Backbone and ligand atoms as CSV (ligand in chain L), in Angstrom:
chain,resi,resn,atom,element,x,y,z
A,1,MET,N,N,59.038,107.421,94.731
A,1,MET,CA,C,60.225,108.281,94.949
A,1,MET,C,C,59.979,109.748,94.718
A,2,GLY,N,N,60.456,110.587,95.659
A,2,GLY,CA,C,60.247,111.988,95.614
A,2,GLY,C,C,60.960,112.602,94.474
A,3,LYS,N,N,60.718,113.939,94.260
A,3,LYS,CA,C,61.281,114.662,93.187
A,3,LYS,C,C,62.830,114.736,93.366
A,4,LEU,N,N,63.241,115.106,94.602
A,4,LEU,CA,C,64.701,115.056,94.793
A,4,LEU,C,C,65.484,113.829,94.631
A,5,ASP,N,N,64.771,112.765,95.119
A,5,ASP,CA,C,65.276,111.490,94.977
A,5,ASP,C,C,65.587,111.088,93.582
A,6,LYS,N,N,64.548,111.383,92.725
A,6,LYS,CA,C,64.607,110.986,91.216
A,6,LYS,C,C,65.745,111.783,90.616
A,7,LEU,N,N,65.897,113.087,91.056
A,7,LEU,CA,C,66.981,113.823,90.512
A,7,LEU,C,C,68.312,113.296,90.959
A,8,SER,N,N,68.341,112.878,92.198
A,8,SER,CA,C,69.685,112.312,92.683
A,8,SER,C,C,70.057,111.028,91.879
A,9,VAL,N,N,69.118,110.219,91.613
A,9,VAL,CA,C,69.471,109.086,90.849
A,9,VAL,C,C,69.990,109.501,89.484
A,10,PHE,N,N,69.485,110.475,88.841
A,10,PHE,CA,C,69.955,111.027,87.520
A,10,PHE,C,C,71.339,111.600,87.768
A,11,ILE,N,N,71.505,112.308,88.837
A,11,ILE,CA,C,72.869,112.980,89.043
A,11,ILE,C,C,73.894,111.923,89.285
A,12,SER,N,N,73.560,110.791,89.934
A,12,SER,CA,C,74.471,109.734,90.188
A,12,SER,C,C,74.819,109.124,88.805
A,13,LEU,N,N,73.787,108.817,87.912
A,13,LEU,CA,C,74.181,108.388,86.597
A,13,LEU,C,C,75.154,109.361,85.865
A,14,VAL,N,N,74.941,110.593,85.968
A,14,VAL,CA,C,75.696,111.539,85.258
A,14,VAL,C,C,77.170,111.639,85.738
A,15,LEU,N,N,77.243,111.693,87.168
A,15,LEU,CA,C,78.540,111.898,87.719
A,15,LEU,C,C,79.361,110.599,87.887
A,16,ARG,N,N,78.751,109.532,87.750
A,16,ARG,CA,C,79.503,108.197,87.845
A,16,ARG,C,C,79.702,107.488,86.601
A,17,HIS,N,N,78.744,107.590,85.689
A,17,HIS,CA,C,78.723,106.681,84.499
A,17,HIS,C,C,78.588,107.393,83.193
A,18,LYS,N,N,77.752,108.323,83.159
A,18,LYS,CA,C,77.268,108.822,81.786
A,18,LYS,C,C,77.168,110.297,81.754
A,19,PRO,N,N,78.246,111.201,81.855
A,19,PRO,CA,C,78.073,112.568,81.881
A,19,PRO,C,C,77.321,113.129,80.627
A,20,ASP,N,N,77.532,112.462,79.648
A,20,ASP,CA,C,76.781,112.768,78.367
A,20,ASP,C,C,75.267,112.734,78.524
A,21,ALA,N,N,74.691,112.117,79.423
A,21,ALA,CA,C,73.355,112.132,79.608
A,21,ALA,C,C,72.746,113.599,79.992
A,22,ALA,N,N,73.677,114.357,80.412
A,22,ALA,CA,C,73.287,115.796,80.777
A,22,ALA,C,C,74.190,116.682,79.911
A,23,GLY,N,N,74.818,116.031,78.853
A,23,GLY,CA,C,75.613,116.882,77.851
A,23,GLY,C,C,76.795,117.501,78.540
A,24,ILE,N,N,77.396,116.956,79.517
A,24,ILE,CA,C,78.487,117.497,80.186
A,24,ILE,C,C,79.751,116.639,80.134
A,25,THR,N,N,80.926,117.034,80.573
A,25,THR,CA,C,82.090,116.208,80.696
A,25,THR,C,C,82.577,116.390,82.168
A,26,LEU,N,N,83.385,115.466,82.547
A,26,LEU,CA,C,84.003,115.534,83.906
A,26,LEU,C,C,85.441,115.712,83.583
A,27,ASP,N,N,86.184,116.386,84.567
A,27,ASP,CA,C,87.601,116.388,84.474
A,27,ASP,C,C,88.281,115.148,85.043
A,28,GLU,N,N,89.674,115.130,84.885
A,28,GLU,CA,C,90.285,113.818,85.299
A,28,GLU,C,C,90.010,113.465,86.684
A,29,HIS,N,N,89.633,114.391,87.608
A,29,HIS,CA,C,89.421,114.050,88.942
A,29,HIS,C,C,87.930,113.846,89.293
A,30,GLY,N,N,87.177,113.749,88.199
A,30,GLY,CA,C,85.717,113.448,88.388
A,30,GLY,C,C,84.930,114.682,88.595
A,31,TRP,N,N,85.414,115.823,88.549
A,31,TRP,CA,C,84.584,116.969,88.830
A,31,TRP,C,C,83.760,117.398,87.664
A,32,ALA,N,N,82.628,117.892,87.933
A,32,ALA,CA,C,81.802,118.538,86.875
A,32,ALA,C,C,81.535,120.000,87.349
A,33,ASN,N,N,81.536,120.894,86.378
A,33,ASN,CA,C,81.118,122.215,86.819
A,33,ASN,C,C,79.688,122.354,87.153
A,34,VAL,N,N,79.521,122.936,88.320
A,34,VAL,CA,C,78.101,123.002,88.922
A,34,VAL,C,C,77.079,123.730,87.890
A,35,GLN,N,N,77.453,124.828,87.440
A,35,GLN,CA,C,76.587,125.527,86.525
A,35,GLN,C,C,76.262,124.681,85.290
A,36,GLU,N,N,77.334,124.020,84.760
A,36,GLU,CA,C,77.059,123.253,83.581
A,36,GLU,C,C,76.234,122.055,83.848
A,37,LEU,N,N,76.379,121.625,85.093
A,37,LEU,CA,C,75.521,120.373,85.494
A,37,LEU,C,C,74.148,120.907,85.565
A,38,LEU,N,N,73.863,122.061,86.306
A,38,LEU,CA,C,72.490,122.624,86.398
A,38,LEU,C,C,71.888,122.854,84.957
A,39,ASP,N,N,72.611,123.462,84.146
A,39,ASP,CA,C,72.043,123.825,82.868
A,39,ASP,C,C,71.865,122.498,82.053
A,40,GLY,N,N,72.776,121.483,82.162
A,40,GLY,CA,C,72.538,120.207,81.466
A,40,GLY,C,C,71.297,119.523,81.945
A,41,ILE,N,N,71.082,119.553,83.266
A,41,ILE,CA,C,69.926,118.864,83.805
A,41,ILE,C,C,68.544,119.567,83.247
A,42,ASN,N,N,68.669,120.902,83.289
A,42,ASN,CA,C,67.506,121.754,82.870
A,42,ASN,C,C,67.237,121.585,81.405
A,43,ASN,N,N,68.220,121.224,80.597
A,43,ASN,CA,C,68.008,120.924,79.271
A,43,ASN,C,C,67.410,119.570,78.911
A,44,THR,N,N,67.316,118.728,79.974
A,44,THR,CA,C,66.513,117.439,79.757
A,44,THR,C,C,65.143,117.888,80.213
A,45,LYS,N,N,64.213,116.950,80.446
A,45,LYS,CA,C,62.896,117.411,80.915
A,45,LYS,C,C,62.887,117.697,82.399
A,46,ARG,N,N,63.998,117.485,83.068
A,46,ARG,CA,C,64.015,117.749,84.487
A,46,ARG,C,C,64.219,119.221,84.829
A,47,LYS,N,N,63.809,119.598,86.086
A,47,LYS,CA,C,64.030,120.928,86.543
A,47,LYS,C,C,64.780,120.951,87.915
A,48,ILE,N,N,65.903,121.791,87.914
A,48,ILE,CA,C,66.683,121.797,89.228
A,48,ILE,C,C,67.264,123.219,89.298
A,49,ASP,N,N,67.465,123.630,90.540
A,49,ASP,CA,C,68.209,124.850,90.689
A,49,ASP,C,C,69.267,124.620,91.846
A,50,ILE,N,N,70.100,125.611,92.068
A,50,ILE,CA,C,71.276,125.448,92.980
A,50,ILE,C,C,70.817,124.965,94.463
A,51,GLY,N,N,69.659,125.642,94.761
A,51,GLY,CA,C,69.082,125.312,96.152
A,51,GLY,C,C,68.840,123.807,96.214
A,52,SER,N,N,68.123,123.234,95.219
A,52,SER,CA,C,67.757,121.856,95.251
A,52,SER,C,C,68.942,120.983,95.216
A,53,LEU,N,N,69.994,121.263,94.334
A,53,LEU,CA,C,71.229,120.623,94.246
A,53,LEU,C,C,71.902,120.560,95.637
A,54,GLU,N,N,71.922,121.702,96.343
A,54,GLU,CA,C,72.716,121.674,97.547
A,54,GLU,C,C,71.894,120.869,98.597
A,55,GLU,N,N,70.495,120.810,98.538
A,55,GLU,CA,C,69.814,119.942,99.468
A,55,GLU,C,C,70.167,118.470,99.147
A,56,ILE,N,N,70.093,118.174,97.851
A,56,ILE,CA,C,70.459,116.729,97.496
A,56,ILE,C,C,71.766,116.284,98.047
A,57,VAL,N,N,72.790,117.188,97.932
A,57,VAL,CA,C,74.102,116.924,98.476
A,57,VAL,C,C,74.092,116.713,99.928
A,58,ARG,N,N,73.372,117.706,100.631
A,58,ARG,CA,C,73.348,117.695,102.102
A,58,ARG,C,C,72.654,116.524,102.730
A,59,THR,N,N,71.606,116.111,102.037
A,59,THR,CA,C,70.608,115.117,102.673
A,59,THR,C,C,70.813,113.710,102.100
A,60,ASP,N,N,71.792,113.528,101.261
A,60,ASP,CA,C,71.969,112.288,100.606
A,60,ASP,C,C,72.254,111.108,101.625
A,61,ASN,N,N,71.465,110.060,101.623
A,61,ASN,CA,C,71.565,109.114,102.760
A,61,ASN,C,C,72.944,108.376,102.662
A,62,LYS,N,N,73.670,108.324,101.634
A,62,LYS,CA,C,74.907,107.650,101.570
A,62,LYS,C,C,76.069,108.807,101.362
A,63,GLN,N,N,75.803,110.129,101.442
A,63,GLN,CA,C,76.724,111.102,101.159
A,63,GLN,C,C,77.504,110.918,99.935
A,64,ARG,N,N,76.743,110.677,98.822
A,64,ARG,CA,C,77.372,110.297,97.573
A,64,ARG,C,C,78.180,111.438,96.843
A,65,TYR,N,N,77.885,112.616,97.175
A,65,TYR,CA,C,78.464,113.732,96.493
A,65,TYR,C,C,79.198,114.754,97.253
A,66,SER,N,N,80.308,115.352,96.668
A,66,SER,CA,C,80.991,116.473,97.330
A,66,SER,C,C,81.081,117.708,96.372
A,67,PHE,N,N,81.022,118.801,97.010
A,67,PHE,CA,C,81.419,120.064,96.232
A,67,PHE,C,C,82.777,120.302,96.636
A,68,ASN,N,N,83.522,121.152,95.719
A,68,ASN,CA,C,84.772,121.653,96.087
A,68,ASN,C,C,84.523,122.921,97.137
A,69,GLU,N,N,85.602,123.530,97.557
A,69,GLU,CA,C,85.458,124.474,98.563
A,69,GLU,C,C,84.503,125.701,98.276
A,70,ASP,N,N,84.670,126.214,97.021
A,70,ASP,CA,C,83.804,127.375,96.619
A,70,ASP,C,C,82.525,126.943,95.922
A,71,LYS,N,N,82.218,125.625,95.955
A,71,LYS,CA,C,80.939,125.121,95.440
A,71,LYS,C,C,80.865,125.405,93.955
A,72,THR,N,N,81.922,125.505,93.230
A,72,THR,CA,C,81.760,125.694,91.655
A,72,THR,C,C,81.909,124.329,91.041
A,73,LEU,N,N,82.305,123.242,91.765
A,73,LEU,CA,C,82.561,121.980,91.147
A,73,LEU,C,C,81.800,120.957,92.019
A,74,ILE,N,N,81.389,119.799,91.435
A,74,ILE,CA,C,80.736,118.784,92.228
A,74,ILE,C,C,81.186,117.375,91.638
A,75,ARG,N,N,81.389,116.446,92.574
A,75,ARG,CA,C,81.658,115.115,91.931
A,75,ARG,C,C,81.013,114.075,92.812
A,76,ALA,N,N,80.987,112.809,92.354
A,76,ALA,CA,C,80.526,111.663,93.168
A,76,ALA,C,C,81.821,111.103,93.976
A,77,ASN,N,N,81.523,110.677,95.199
A,77,ASN,CA,C,82.660,110.270,95.954
A,77,ASN,C,C,83.153,108.927,95.632
A,78,GLN,N,N,82.495,108.059,95.026
A,78,GLN,CA,C,82.726,106.691,94.743
A,78,GLN,C,C,81.742,106.213,93.694
A,79,GLY,N,N,81.880,104.906,93.288
A,79,GLY,CA,C,80.987,104.204,92.442
A,79,GLY,C,C,81.035,104.367,90.969
A,80,HIS,N,N,82.236,104.995,90.461
A,80,HIS,CA,C,82.313,105.283,88.969
A,80,HIS,C,C,82.595,104.146,88.122
A,81,SER,N,N,82.032,104.240,86.975
A,81,SER,CA,C,82.441,103.244,85.951
A,81,SER,C,C,83.388,103.859,84.980
A,82,ILE,N,N,83.389,105.194,84.839
A,82,ILE,CA,C,84.319,105.827,83.763
A,82,ILE,C,C,85.610,106.149,84.627
A,83,PRO,N,N,86.645,106.006,83.919
A,83,PRO,CA,C,88.044,106.178,84.470
A,83,PRO,C,C,88.436,107.547,85.030
A,84,VAL,N,N,88.018,107.900,86.214
A,84,VAL,CA,C,88.403,109.132,86.837
A,84,VAL,C,C,89.172,108.924,88.100
A,85,ASP,N,N,90.084,109.874,88.560
A,85,ASP,CA,C,90.832,109.611,89.660
A,85,ASP,C,C,90.267,110.601,90.738
A,86,VAL,N,N,89.513,110.081,91.702
A,86,VAL,CA,C,88.814,111.016,92.697
A,86,VAL,C,C,89.782,111.165,93.920
A,87,GLU,N,N,91.058,110.936,93.656
A,87,GLU,CA,C,92.070,111.113,94.766
A,87,GLU,C,C,91.671,110.448,96.058
A,88,LEU,N,N,91.491,109.116,95.969
A,88,LEU,CA,C,91.091,108.234,97.073
A,88,LEU,C,C,92.190,108.128,98.004
A,89,LYS,N,N,91.957,108.110,99.324
A,89,LYS,CA,C,92.950,107.923,100.435
A,89,LYS,C,C,93.295,106.454,100.584
A,90,GLU,N,N,94.553,106.109,100.464
A,90,GLU,CA,C,94.941,104.792,100.796
A,90,GLU,C,C,94.924,104.532,102.250
A,91,GLU,N,N,94.205,103.577,102.846
A,91,GLU,CA,C,94.149,103.399,104.248
A,91,GLU,C,C,94.291,101.891,104.648
A,92,MET,N,N,94.595,101.691,105.820
A,92,MET,CA,C,94.685,100.241,106.427
A,92,MET,C,C,93.262,99.805,106.845
A,93,PRO,N,N,92.729,98.791,106.289
A,93,PRO,CA,C,91.383,98.317,106.631
A,93,PRO,C,C,91.462,97.622,108.004
A,94,SER,N,N,90.219,97.370,108.561
A,94,SER,CA,C,90.213,96.630,109.749
A,94,SER,C,C,90.435,95.119,109.352
A,95,GLU,N,N,90.451,94.138,110.250
A,95,GLU,CA,C,90.837,92.833,109.945
A,95,GLU,C,C,89.837,92.242,109.012
A,96,PHE,N,N,88.550,92.506,109.098
A,96,PHE,CA,C,87.595,92.036,108.252
A,96,PHE,C,C,86.696,93.118,107.656
A,97,LEU,N,N,86.337,92.981,106.297
A,97,LEU,CA,C,85.421,93.863,105.748
A,97,LEU,C,C,84.325,92.901,105.104
A,98,TYR,N,N,83.295,93.455,104.669
A,98,TYR,CA,C,82.106,92.555,104.203
A,98,TYR,C,C,81.625,93.015,102.838
A,99,HIS,N,N,81.243,92.017,102.006
A,99,HIS,CA,C,80.707,92.366,100.758
A,99,HIS,C,C,79.205,91.813,100.709
A,100,GLY,N,N,78.280,92.711,100.395
A,100,GLY,CA,C,76.978,92.216,100.133
A,100,GLY,C,C,76.728,92.016,98.599
A,101,THR,N,N,76.152,90.933,98.274
A,101,THR,CA,C,75.870,90.590,96.990
A,101,THR,C,C,74.524,89.760,96.884
A,102,ALA,N,N,74.250,89.130,95.812
A,102,ALA,CA,C,72.977,88.418,95.641
A,102,ALA,C,C,73.399,86.948,95.627
A,103,ASP,N,N,72.561,86.145,96.267
A,103,ASP,CA,C,72.763,84.679,96.464
A,103,ASP,C,C,73.212,84.150,95.162
A,104,ARG,N,N,72.505,84.542,94.014
A,104,ARG,CA,C,72.881,83.813,92.622
A,104,ARG,C,C,74.199,84.149,92.154
A,105,PHE,N,N,74.934,85.178,92.797
A,105,PHE,CA,C,76.227,85.394,92.177
A,105,PHE,C,C,77.381,84.703,92.995
A,106,ILE,N,N,76.998,84.057,94.148
A,106,ILE,CA,C,77.951,83.436,95.011
A,106,ILE,C,C,78.752,82.280,94.358
A,107,LYS,N,N,78.143,81.468,93.522
A,107,LYS,CA,C,78.799,80.475,92.963
A,107,LYS,C,C,79.981,80.921,92.063
A,108,SER,N,N,79.628,81.934,91.162
A,108,SER,CA,C,80.629,82.478,90.278
A,108,SER,C,C,81.750,83.187,91.091
A,109,ILE,N,N,81.323,83.905,92.138
A,109,ILE,CA,C,82.287,84.679,93.011
A,109,ILE,C,C,83.323,83.669,93.696
A,110,MET,N,N,82.755,82.568,94.235
A,110,MET,CA,C,83.656,81.606,94.895
A,110,MET,C,C,84.583,80.940,93.904
A,111,GLU,N,N,84.321,81.044,92.551
A,111,GLU,CA,C,85.180,80.523,91.595
A,111,GLU,C,C,86.209,81.582,91.114
A,112,GLU,N,N,85.733,82.765,90.835
A,112,GLU,CA,C,86.505,83.774,90.220
A,112,GLU,C,C,87.140,84.748,91.167
A,113,GLY,N,N,86.550,84.886,92.396
A,113,GLY,CA,C,86.826,85.982,93.286
A,113,GLY,C,C,85.953,87.172,92.912
A,114,LEU,N,N,86.163,88.223,93.849
A,114,LEU,CA,C,85.232,89.353,93.562
A,114,LEU,C,C,85.947,90.399,92.599
A,115,LYS,N,N,85.225,90.649,91.525
A,115,LYS,CA,C,85.750,91.536,90.501
A,115,LYS,C,C,84.922,92.824,90.432
A,116,PRO,N,N,85.602,93.877,89.982
A,116,PRO,CA,C,84.846,95.206,90.007
A,116,PRO,C,C,83.610,95.186,89.014
A,117,MET,N,N,83.610,94.355,88.138
A,117,MET,CA,C,82.455,94.279,87.104
A,117,MET,C,C,82.428,95.649,86.469
A,118,SER,N,N,81.397,96.340,86.335
A,118,SER,CA,C,81.402,97.566,85.489
A,118,SER,C,C,82.044,98.845,86.283
A,119,ARG,N,N,82.356,98.575,87.514
A,119,ARG,CA,C,82.889,99.776,88.219
A,119,ARG,C,C,84.502,99.671,88.245
A,120,LEU,N,N,85.109,100.811,88.805
A,120,LEU,CA,C,86.512,100.825,88.921
A,120,LEU,C,C,87.075,99.913,90.022
A,121,TYR,N,N,86.223,99.689,91.051
A,121,TYR,CA,C,86.761,98.975,92.246
A,121,TYR,C,C,85.650,97.946,92.676
A,122,VAL,N,N,86.124,96.951,93.510
A,122,VAL,CA,C,85.125,96.197,94.291
A,122,VAL,C,C,84.701,97.017,95.487
A,123,HIS,N,N,83.461,97.061,95.893
A,123,HIS,CA,C,82.986,97.809,96.964
A,123,HIS,C,C,82.799,96.940,98.240
A,124,LEU,N,N,83.403,97.282,99.296
A,124,LEU,CA,C,83.301,96.595,100.609
A,124,LEU,C,C,82.722,97.475,101.623
A,125,SER,N,N,82.064,96.823,102.624
A,125,SER,CA,C,81.332,97.566,103.630
A,125,SER,C,C,82.067,97.247,105.085
A,126,LYS,N,N,81.955,98.245,105.936
A,126,LYS,CA,C,82.705,98.022,107.248
A,126,LYS,C,C,81.794,97.118,108.130
A,127,ASP,N,N,80.534,96.938,107.890
A,127,ASP,CA,C,79.733,96.163,108.834
A,127,ASP,C,C,78.782,95.291,107.916
A,128,ILE,N,N,78.272,94.262,108.654
A,128,ILE,CA,C,77.352,93.218,108.039
A,128,ILE,C,C,76.053,93.976,107.631
A,129,GLU,N,N,75.479,94.883,108.456
A,129,GLU,CA,C,74.261,95.498,108.188
A,129,GLU,C,C,74.312,96.340,106.834
A,130,THR,N,N,75.383,97.058,106.705
A,130,THR,CA,C,75.591,97.791,105.377
A,130,THR,C,C,75.655,96.902,104.225
A,131,ALA,N,N,76.479,95.841,104.417
A,131,ALA,CA,C,76.657,94.851,103.319
A,131,ALA,C,C,75.271,94.217,102.896
A,132,ASN,N,N,74.537,94.011,103.965
A,132,ASN,CA,C,73.175,93.370,103.551
A,132,ASN,C,C,72.351,94.292,102.789
A,133,LYS,N,N,72.385,95.667,103.070
A,133,LYS,CA,C,71.643,96.646,102.233
A,133,LYS,C,C,72.156,96.630,100.866
A,134,VAL,N,N,73.464,96.578,100.680
A,134,VAL,CA,C,74.111,96.638,99.324
A,134,VAL,C,C,73.606,95.431,98.531
A,135,GLY,N,N,73.599,94.248,99.281
A,135,GLY,CA,C,73.286,92.946,98.645
A,135,GLY,C,C,71.823,92.857,98.157
A,136,LYS,N,N,70.980,93.490,98.954
A,136,LYS,CA,C,69.533,93.525,98.720
A,136,LYS,C,C,69.057,94.210,97.417
A,137,ARG,N,N,70.032,95.126,96.989
A,137,ARG,CA,C,69.803,95.870,95.657
A,137,ARG,C,C,69.733,94.822,94.476
A,138,HIS,N,N,70.444,93.627,94.693
A,138,HIS,CA,C,70.646,92.735,93.539
A,138,HIS,C,C,69.645,91.543,93.660
A,139,GLY,N,N,68.911,91.412,94.754
A,139,GLY,CA,C,67.945,90.205,94.969
A,139,GLY,C,C,68.136,89.630,96.376
A,140,LYS,N,N,67.992,88.314,96.448
A,140,LYS,CA,C,68.097,87.721,97.765
A,140,LYS,C,C,69.662,87.978,98.279
A,141,PRO,N,N,69.784,88.669,99.463
A,141,PRO,CA,C,71.199,89.018,99.875
A,141,PRO,C,C,72.095,87.867,100.294
A,142,ALA,N,N,73.255,87.886,100.015
A,142,ALA,CA,C,74.276,87.005,100.639
A,142,ALA,C,C,75.504,87.860,100.997
A,143,ILE,N,N,76.150,87.437,102.070
A,143,ILE,CA,C,77.183,88.267,102.548
A,143,ILE,C,C,78.425,87.438,102.608
A,144,LEU,N,N,79.546,87.988,102.041
A,144,LEU,CA,C,80.853,87.454,102.249
A,144,LEU,C,C,81.767,88.311,103.115
A,145,LYS,N,N,82.484,87.420,104.043
A,145,LYS,CA,C,83.375,88.134,105.017
A,145,LYS,C,C,84.712,88.112,104.167
A,146,VAL,N,N,85.397,89.349,104.174
A,146,VAL,CA,C,86.617,89.588,103.357
A,146,VAL,C,C,87.776,89.631,104.382
A,147,HIS,N,N,88.778,88.854,104.251
A,147,HIS,CA,C,90.017,88.772,105.075
A,147,HIS,C,C,90.904,89.910,104.636
A,148,SER,N,N,90.396,91.272,105.000
A,148,SER,CA,C,91.008,92.424,104.503
A,148,SER,C,C,92.384,92.691,105.150
A,149,GLY,N,N,92.514,92.297,106.482
A,149,GLY,CA,C,93.761,92.532,107.146
A,149,GLY,C,C,94.831,91.632,106.574
A,150,GLN,N,N,94.566,90.539,106.208
A,150,GLN,CA,C,95.553,89.567,105.581
A,150,GLN,C,C,95.886,90.094,104.250
A,151,MET,N,N,94.896,90.553,103.436
A,151,MET,CA,C,95.180,91.167,102.150
A,151,MET,C,C,96.098,92.380,102.278
A,152,TYR,N,N,95.903,93.095,103.201
A,152,TYR,CA,C,96.740,94.370,103.445
A,152,TYR,C,C,98.113,94.038,103.664
A,153,ARG,N,N,98.367,93.057,104.669
A,153,ARG,CA,C,99.613,92.651,105.074
A,153,ARG,C,C,100.415,91.934,103.882
A,154,GLU,N,N,99.615,91.444,102.985
A,154,GLU,CA,C,100.220,90.823,101.812
A,154,GLU,C,C,100.499,91.815,100.754
A,155,GLY,N,N,100.231,93.052,100.989
A,155,GLY,CA,C,100.616,94.124,100.055
A,155,GLY,C,C,99.450,94.722,99.147
A,156,ILE,N,N,98.303,94.217,99.373
A,156,ILE,CA,C,97.223,94.674,98.522
A,156,ILE,C,C,96.679,96.082,99.080
A,157,GLU,N,N,96.385,97.009,98.248
A,157,GLU,CA,C,96.001,98.342,98.475
A,157,GLU,C,C,94.438,98.432,98.847
A,158,PHE,N,N,94.143,99.223,99.819
A,158,PHE,CA,C,92.667,99.612,100.098
A,158,PHE,C,C,92.562,101.106,100.083
A,159,PHE,N,N,91.421,101.545,99.683
A,159,PHE,CA,C,91.158,102.935,99.640
A,159,PHE,C,C,89.792,103.103,100.278
A,160,LEU,N,N,89.718,104.320,101.075
A,160,LEU,CA,C,88.393,104.694,101.741
A,160,LEU,C,C,87.905,105.928,101.179
A,161,SER,N,N,86.699,105.755,100.642
A,161,SER,CA,C,86.097,106.935,99.923
A,161,SER,C,C,85.656,107.979,100.969
A,162,GLU,N,N,85.431,109.233,100.520
A,162,GLU,CA,C,84.926,110.309,101.359
A,162,GLU,C,C,83.824,109.891,102.226
A,163,ASN,N,N,82.900,108.975,101.596
A,163,ASN,CA,C,81.737,108.665,102.236
A,163,ASN,C,C,81.805,107.279,102.867
A,164,GLY,N,N,82.933,106.792,103.226
A,164,GLY,CA,C,83.138,105.619,104.001
A,164,GLY,C,C,82.924,104.235,103.301
A,165,VAL,N,N,83.128,104.228,102.110
A,165,VAL,CA,C,83.056,102.885,101.338
A,165,VAL,C,C,84.429,102.427,101.092
A,166,TRP,N,N,84.760,101.204,101.483
A,166,TRP,CA,C,86.081,100.554,101.246
A,166,TRP,C,C,86.134,100.047,99.859
A,167,LEU,N,N,87.239,100.382,99.190
A,167,LEU,CA,C,87.459,99.945,97.796
A,167,LEU,C,C,88.824,99.198,97.618
A,168,THR,N,N,88.697,98.229,96.840
A,168,THR,CA,C,89.999,97.426,96.381
A,168,THR,C,C,89.879,96.960,95.032
A,169,LYS,N,N,90.935,96.681,94.310
A,169,LYS,CA,C,90.731,96.342,92.865
A,169,LYS,C,C,90.111,95.043,92.555
A,170,ARG,N,N,90.428,94.012,93.342
A,170,ARG,CA,C,89.697,92.731,93.274
A,170,ARG,C,C,90.009,91.971,94.471
A,171,VAL,N,N,89.248,90.833,94.835
A,171,VAL,CA,C,89.507,90.045,96.017
A,171,VAL,C,C,89.599,88.667,95.462
A,172,ASP,N,N,90.675,88.048,95.729
A,172,ASP,CA,C,90.947,86.549,95.378
A,172,ASP,C,C,90.073,85.640,96.310
A,173,VAL,N,N,89.635,84.529,95.651
A,173,VAL,CA,C,88.698,83.636,96.437
A,173,VAL,C,C,89.378,83.238,97.875
A,174,LYS,N,N,90.680,83.189,97.940
A,174,LYS,CA,C,91.360,82.661,99.160
A,174,LYS,C,C,91.157,83.669,100.272
A,175,TYR,N,N,90.651,84.873,100.036
A,175,TYR,CA,C,90.389,85.795,101.146
A,175,TYR,C,C,88.964,85.914,101.446
A,176,LEU,N,N,88.120,85.039,100.890
A,176,LEU,CA,C,86.587,85.189,101.009
A,176,LEU,C,C,86.051,84.076,101.771
A,177,GLU,N,N,85.074,84.404,102.588
A,177,GLU,CA,C,84.454,83.340,103.558
A,177,GLU,C,C,82.951,83.617,103.449
A,178,GLN,N,N,82.234,82.519,103.119
A,178,GLN,CA,C,80.717,82.703,103.045
A,178,GLN,C,C,80.208,82.831,104.435
A,179,MET,N,N,79.245,83.706,104.543
A,179,MET,CA,C,78.614,83.797,105.994
A,179,MET,C,C,77.182,83.316,106.002
A,180,ASN,N,N,76.829,82.715,106.979
A,180,ASN,CA,C,75.446,82.253,107.206
A,180,ASN,C,C,74.658,83.422,107.773
A,181,VAL,N,N,73.696,83.954,106.996
A,181,VAL,CA,C,72.920,85.099,107.647
A,181,VAL,C,C,71.454,84.843,107.666
L,1,HQG,C1,C,79.026,90.971,91.766
L,1,HQG,C2,C,75.900,101.170,95.841
L,1,HQG,C3,C,79.677,87.221,89.709
L,1,HQG,C4,C,79.062,91.844,92.972
L,1,HQG,C5,C,76.417,100.421,97.005
L,1,HQG,C6,C,77.960,92.721,92.823
L,1,HQG,C7,C,77.865,100.282,96.730
L,1,HQG,C8,C,80.243,89.085,90.733
L,1,HQG,C9,C,77.824,92.955,91.298
L,1,HQG,C10,C,78.097,100.404,95.315
L,1,HQG,C11,C,81.656,88.741,90.686
L,1,HQG,C12,C,78.317,94.274,90.826
L,1,HQG,C13,C,78.645,99.202,94.531
L,1,HQG,C14,C,81.901,87.558,89.965
L,1,HQG,C15,C,81.445,90.630,91.707
L,1,HQG,N1,N,80.944,86.718,89.504
L,1,HQG,N2,N,79.236,88.353,90.231
L,1,HQG,N3,N,83.281,87.116,89.850
L,1,HQG,N4,N,82.347,89.721,91.299
L,1,HQG,N5,N,80.250,90.265,91.438
L,1,HQG,O1,O,76.397,97.477,91.753
L,1,HQG,O2,O,79.206,96.232,95.175
L,1,HQG,O3,O,73.547,103.117,96.002
L,1,HQG,O4,O,78.568,97.322,90.506
L,1,HQG,O5,O,78.970,90.943,94.188
L,1,HQG,O6,O,76.159,101.095,98.242
L,1,HQG,O7,O,76.753,95.880,94.510
L,1,HQG,O8,O,74.711,103.062,93.856
L,1,HQG,O9,O,78.464,96.773,92.902
L,1,HQG,O10,O,76.728,92.211,93.335
L,1,HQG,O11,O,78.733,101.099,97.379
L,1,HQG,O12,O,75.347,104.732,95.552
L,1,HQG,O13,O,78.716,92.008,90.838
L,1,HQG,O14,O,76.744,100.830,94.776
L,1,HQG,O15,O,75.896,102.500,95.958
L,1,HQG,O16,O,77.284,95.232,91.276
L,1,HQG,O17,O,77.621,98.151,94.757
L,1,HQG,P1,P,77.628,96.746,91.530
L,1,HQG,P2,P,77.899,96.700,94.406
L,1,HQG,P3,P,74.870,103.422,95.321
């Protein structure tokens, strides 16, 4: 992993799960002060400047982070475990969305439904290819087809993050279909 990738993993931890790791706090909307973040990271054994941070945000393969307009604040677009309100947009999903997971979780998921586990939401992908990548992070991937259109018509809310990840609070087993991939 390159230097910027390593920094990005750490920034992800700080902005989604553990601001304390850089000695900072986030506001209720998940924003960190950019200067405090840079100072905080430089107080660990890592080294970063505003140029590198801007490059990380610009080149991130999942567009995980956003600056505010004058670039004084930064936040993660989704994926939090700490309770922040990143002002997600409620949207109507397509008829089907997909959830990538590991083979070994399928039995439990088909009993309990999809739960957010340590995060605030269940994360869903708009296509099978993306779901497969998400699943691979956990081991041998397995993909579930989610009947999101039906859920939406039955009054369940969906949100679309700035970087195109679909989020919902949980998915009952009745809306899940195992796929052969
Ligand atoms: C599983 C990445 C057993 C769930 C991605 C998943 C995503 C259950 C794991 C984002 C369960 C949680 C999120 C149940 C759910 N029984 N297992 N009832 N319900 N699970 O990492 O969706 O690269 O918190 O299937 O792109 O894998 O980090 O969620 O396997 O957008 O930026 O519990 O993380 O983005 O794992 O990934 P995670 P996820 P980043």
